[in-house]
C-alpha positions as CSV (number, residue, x, y, z in Angstrom):
1,M,0.2,15.2,-10.9
2,T,2.5,18.0,-9.7
3,T,4.9,17.4,-6.7
4,E,3.2,20.1,-4.8
5,K,-0.1,18.3,-5.2
6,K,1.5,15.0,-4.1
7,Q,3.2,16.7,-1.0
8,E,-0.3,18.3,-0.1
9,I,-2.0,14.7,-0.3
10,I,1.0,13.1,1.9
11,N,0.5,15.8,4.3
12,R,-3.2,15.4,4.5
13,L,-2.6,11.6,4.9
14,F,-0.9,12.3,8.4
15,A,-3.0,15.3,9.5
16,E,-6.6,13.7,8.9
17,Q,-5.8,10.5,10.6
18,C,-6.6,8.4,7.5
19,S,-5.1,5.1,6.3
20,C,-5.0,5.9,2.8
21,I,-5.7,8.7,0.1
22,I,-6.1,8.0,-3.5
23,C,-6.1,10.7,-6.2
24,N,-7.3,10.1,-9.8
25,N,-8.0,13.1,-12.1
26,H,-8.4,15.7,-9.4
27,E,-10.8,13.6,-7.2
28,I,-9.4,12.8,-4.2
29,R,-10.9,10.4,-1.6
30,L,-10.0,9.4,1.9
31,F,-10.0,6.2,3.4
32,H,-10.0,4.8,7.0
33,E,-10.1,1.2,7.1
34,R,-7.3,-1.2,8.2
35,G,-5.4,-3.5,6.0
36,V,-6.4,-3.9,2.4
37,K,-10.2,-3.5,2.8
38,D,-10.6,-0.1,1.0
39,I,-8.3,-1.1,-1.7
40,Y,-9.8,-4.5,-2.3
41,R,-13.2,-3.0,-2.1
42,L,-12.2,-0.3,-4.9
43,L,-10.8,-2.9,-7.0
44,K,-14.0,-5.0,-7.0
45,E,-16.6,-1.9,-7.4
46,E,-14.8,0.9,-9.0
47,P,-11.7,-0.3,-10.7
48,D,-11.5,2.7,-13.0
49,F,-10.8,5.0,-9.9
50,L,-7.6,3.1,-9.0
51,N,-6.3,2.8,-12.6
52,G,-3.7,5.5,-13.1
53,S,-4.1,6.9,-9.6
54,F,-1.6,8.4,-7.0
55,I,-2.0,6.5,-3.7
56,A,-0.7,7.8,-0.3
57,D,-0.8,5.0,2.2
58,K,0.6,4.8,5.8
59,V,1.6,1.2,5.8
60,I,2.0,-0.9,2.6
61,G,2.5,-4.6,2.7
62,K,2.9,-7.2,-0.1
63,A,-1.0,-7.7,-0.2
64,A,-1.8,-4.2,-0.5
65,A,1.0,-3.6,-3.2
66,A,-0.4,-6.5,-5.2
67,L,-3.9,-5.1,-5.1
68,M,-2.7,-1.6,-6.2
69,I,-0.7,-3.1,-9.2
70,L,-3.8,-5.2,-10.3
71,G,-5.7,-1.9,-10.1
72,G,-3.2,0.1,-12.2
73,V,-1.9,2.4,-9.7
74,K,0.6,4.9,-11.3
75,E,2.2,6.4,-8.4
76,V,2.6,5.4,-4.7
77,F,3.6,7.0,-1.5
78,A,4.4,4.8,1.5
79,G,4.8,5.9,5.2
80,V,6.3,2.5,5.9
81,I,6.7,-0.4,3.3
82,S,7.9,-4.0,3.6
83,R,10.7,-5.3,1.6
84,P,8.5,-7.8,-0.4
85,A,6.1,-4.8,-1.2
86,L,9.0,-2.9,-2.6
87,S,10.2,-5.7,-4.6
88,L,6.9,-6.3,-6.0
89,F,6.4,-2.8,-6.9
90,Q,9.8,-2.5,-8.6
91,S,9.3,-5.6,-10.5
92,H,6.1,-3.8,-12.0
93,G,8.0,-0.5,-12.9
94,I,6.6,1.5,-10.0
95,E,9.2,3.1,-7.7
96,P,7.4,4.3,-4.5
97,E,8.2,7.2,-2.6
98,I,9.0,6.0,0.8
99,Q,9.2,7.8,4.3
100,H,10.6,4.8,6.3
101,R,12.2,2.2,4.4
102,F,10.9,-1.0,5.9
103,L,8.9,-2.6,8.4
104,S,11.2,-3.1,11.5
105,Q,13.3,-6.2,11.4
106,R,11.8,-7.7,14.5
107,R,8.3,-7.1,13.0
108,E,9.6,-9.0,9.6
109,E,11.0,-11.9,11.8
110,H,7.8,-12.1,13.9
111,H,5.6,-12.5,10.4
112,A,8.3,-15.1,9.1
113,G,8.0,-16.8,12.4
114,F,4.3,-17.0,12.0
115,W,4.4,-18.4,8.4
116,L,7.0,-21.0,9.4
117,R,4.7,-22.1,12.5
118,Q,1.7,-22.2,10.2
119,E,3.7,-24.4,7.4
120,Q,4.7,-26.7,10.4
121,C,1.2,-27.1,11.5
122,K,0.0,-28.0,7.9
123,R,2.9,-30.7,7.7
124,Q,1.7,-32.2,11.0
125,D,-1.7,-32.9,9.6
C-alpha cells in the first residue's frame, strides 16, 4: 500500500468519526463499535479480511493488538496506543505508526490500580 493511500485512510478515520478503518486488497471498511468488538467479530467470521491488512484505529490497547496479531495484520496506525500494545506489536515484528505515543500516565495508573484491586479481591476469597 502506498504512503498516500495510508494517509488517505488515516484522514478518513478522523473525518468520518469511525473507530477503525481496515483496508485489504483495495477493499476498505469503516467500523464504529467501541473496544475490540469489530476486530473480534472479523477474526471469528472473516479472518481472511484481516490477514495482510492495514488497520487505522483511534485507540489501541493490548487486547486489540493481540487480536490484530492473531488476524495477521500487516501494518497498523494508532491515534493512541498503550505501552503494552506497542511492546506486543514490536515482539511480533510490527512497528505501528503512532500519532500520540501512549495513553496518559494517569490513565495507565488507573488501569493498573484497577487490576491491583481486582487481584486483592481474589486473594481475599
